[in-house]
Each structure stands twice: as structure tokens, then as C-alpha cells.
C-alpha positions, 0 to 999 in steps of 0.5 A: 495467509499463513505468511501473513499470520507468521510474521505478525506472530514474529512481531508480537513476539519482538514487541513483547521482548521490548518490554522485558518479559512483562505481562501481556496485559502490560504490552496492551498498554501502549499496542494499537489497531489501526483499520484505514482506507488507502489510496495509490498514487504513481511515479512519474513515469507511470504517469507518462505512459497515461500521457501516451496513451492519451495522446495516441487517442485513448480516453483514461479514467483513472478511478481512485484506487481505495483498499482498507489496510489493517495496521499492528503497531506499539509505541516505544521507549522516547514516543517512538512508534513501530509496527507491520502493517498489510495494504495493497498498491494498484489501479483502476482505469477505465478506457475508451478507444475512438477511432481505431484502424482495428477496431472501427468505431473504437471500443472500451475497455478496463484494466484493474491491478492490486498488488499486496504487501506487508511492511514495517515501519518505524516512526520519531515524534516531531510535535503536536501529533507529527510522526516521521520515519521510515517504512519498508517490506516485502511483496504477497501477491497480486492480481491484473484483470482486463475487460473489454467490450463485447470481447473477452475478459482475463484475471491473472493471479500474481504470485511471489514466483512469477514477480520474482521471475520477471525480475521485480524486487520484492522489497518495496520501501520509503519515507513515511509521515504520520498525524495523529489526532485524539479522538478520546482515550481510546480512538484516535483518527491519523493520516499516512502519506508514504513516499516510495523510493525503491523501483521495482526493477530499472529495466521495467518497460511500465508500458509493456509489463502494466504495473507503475514502477514506483508506488506513493499513497496516502492512508487516512484510518481510525486507531484503538489504542488498547490501553486508553492512553494517547499518543 
């Protein structure tokens, strides 16, 4: 949490400096905060893992992984938008395996993964509320949960040391598209789409680690603009 607060403070200081040391009220004229609902999607290799499980006799239900996201942003010269966001990637699967050689008659289980990231973005206005740019950030922490019917439940915290010790990259980057719709002078609805270009590891055996190598997301949110001037 201290790292998050420190990063927010650095971003605010940097953004404030772009206005030549003007008053905080002047800074707020172009500042916005967004609360969104973020849904994860995965790279093709992870989808292949899911298909392999189904081919092996498992019934796999993919529950939508949706988490709240938080974004602080500002509008700069030429209409550029830049800011910082805190969001989570992950999955939530339910498994039913039948006619297993060990568990006669089959068994059920569930598996959840949550990976939290702190990210920076910069987007350029195109037209009619559309913005296109880049986003990148670094891994903060994570958690995995496995629950087996009539069996043990296992929860594992994933910190940055464990992440890097497993030879996973702590950085993530990709393309970001945004669409803003003005509700009134202070409120906007927004839709974001992120396409990940990086991999956590070139050697990641996703079936063994249980961690998708690439994430994408769609984020639907509400923006409050402090200055009351629509983008």
C-alpha cells in the first residue's frame, strides 16, 4: 500500500509540474478520476491450455473475472491524456472431471488467480471521443486459490520476490484504446480496451504454472472530472 501511495504522489507531483507550478485549483481543472469494472481476457496459448483440459475429460466453466479498477488522470497539451491506474488481472474457473482413474466417479474443483498491477498510460485523441495510445506498468502482488470438493483448500500469496524468483517479468505493456461519452459537464462514461504485447516469461509452461502468459482486458467505467470541462 505504501508503494501505491508513493507512486500516486510522484504522479501528482509530475503532473502538477506540467502546469508550471500553478495553483492546485488550476491543476484540478484538467484532472479526473475513474472507477471502472475490469474484465480479463487471455492470450491464445492460455486458451489452448483450457482446450487441452476439456479434451482430457474436464468440464471447464470460465466465470468472468471482473474487478474494480481505479484511475487518476490528467489532460495535457494537444488533448493528450495521461495517468495512473490500479487494476487486477485473473481468472475464475470451475472444473468437473469425470471417470478419473484415481477419483472414481470424478470430482469437482475451482481455481482462482488474481494479479494486481500499477500502470501508467498515455493516449492521443483521434476523433469523436476516441483515444489511442500505450499503457505499461509493473506487478504489485497476487493470490491464487484452489478448492477441491471434499478436499483441502489452498491459498497462496504471490509477492514481488516470489514473482521475480520464478523468472516472471515484473513489467507489462501493450496498446490502449479509450472511448469517452459525455453525460454532463462533470461526468463521462468510458470504455477501455487493452491488448497486451508483453509476456511474463518466454519459458512459461502455463499448464504447469497456472498463470496465463499474456493478458488483455476491457474496462467499463465512470469518470468524474474535477474542473467540469468535458474532454
